[in-house]
Every structure is written in C-alpha cells, then in structure tokens.
C-alpha positions, -999 to 999 in steps of 0.1 A, spaced: -68 -25 159 -72 -64 149 -43 -91 144 -36 -120 126 -20 -152 136 11 -161 118 -5 -192 101 -35 -170 93 -18 -144 72 -26 -154 38 -64 -158 48 -89 -130 33 -99 -122 73 -58 -115 79 -56 -90 45 -89 -72 54 -71 -67 92 -40 -51 73 -59 -31 56 -85 -21 83 -54 -14 106 -36 9 78 -68 29 78 -69 32 118 -31 43 120 -41 69 95 -72 81 112 -55 84 147 -22 104 128 -45 124 104 -25 160 95 6 146 114 13 123 81 38 136 59 52 107 41 45 76 27 62 45 12 45 30 -14 48 -7 -23 27 -41 -21 26 -70 1 26 -106 -12 1 -126 1 14 -155 11 49 -145 25 37 -108 37 69 -95 22 70 -61 16 85 -38 -13 67 -58 -43 53 -41 -72 15 -23 -68 -8 -45 -78 11 -77 -71 -2 -76 -36 -31 -74 -12 -27 -36 -1 -60 -17 -12 -48 11 -30 -83 24 -43 -95 24 -2 -63 43 5 -60 65 -22 -98 74 -14 -90 86 25 -62 105 15 -79 123 -9 -107 125 17 -77 141 41 -61 165 11 -31 147 21 -6 165 3 30 147 15 53 125 0 47 91 -18 76 72 -24 81 42 -44 98 15 -27 100 -15 -51 121 -41 -51 128 -64 -81 159 -77 -103 175 -47 -120 167 -58 -153 129 -59 -146 133 -25 -123 124 -3 -153 93 -21 -162 79 -18 -126 93 20 -118 71 26 -152 41 4 -145 35 16 -108 41 55 -115 10 53 -143 -10 34 -114 -1 61 -87 -12 85 -113 -47 69 -121 -51 60 -80 -41 99 -80 -65 114 -105 -92 89 -97 
C-alpha cells in the first residue's frame, strides 16, 4: 500500500494513494465487510467527517466496487457540521448516496 508523507497529503498523488489503499483494504477483507461509515475528507487538512462531495474520497469508484462485490451491509452517514447546517447536509448527502447506489 502506498503512503504519503504528512507534508505531501494535499497532493494528487497522496489523494490517489488514499483511495487506492481503501480499495486494497476492501479487496483484502472482501465479504468480511459489513459496515461502512460514509463521510468525506478535507484535502488540505485530511480531517474526516466532512459532507460527501466536499473532499477527496472517490465515491463513484467506491460504490462501483461495492456493487461489484454485491455489498449488502450498512452505510452510516458520519458527517459533522454546525447544527444550523446539519439538516441541509444530511438531506444533500442522502440524495448523493441514493444516486451512487442507483447508478
């Protein structure tokens, strides 16, 4: 698995390595996977729990893989946002998940 030095995390190579590593882990675990926490990651800080579509997780690629392996487990939205914005982010992320799952 590829790794990125902390000072190079915002580079396209590091982001590609992150997504490739996720897929390698999925390949290794296979049908042992039963639960996914779904959130995005800020490309500058690598802070997690960002709304889907605001970071660098390659969700179209991830969901193609999950469909290929016939994943039937849980998907749990795990996003953080100010309380006043949470309803909006949850609704938007629900629509995105539905789109990814239906594609």
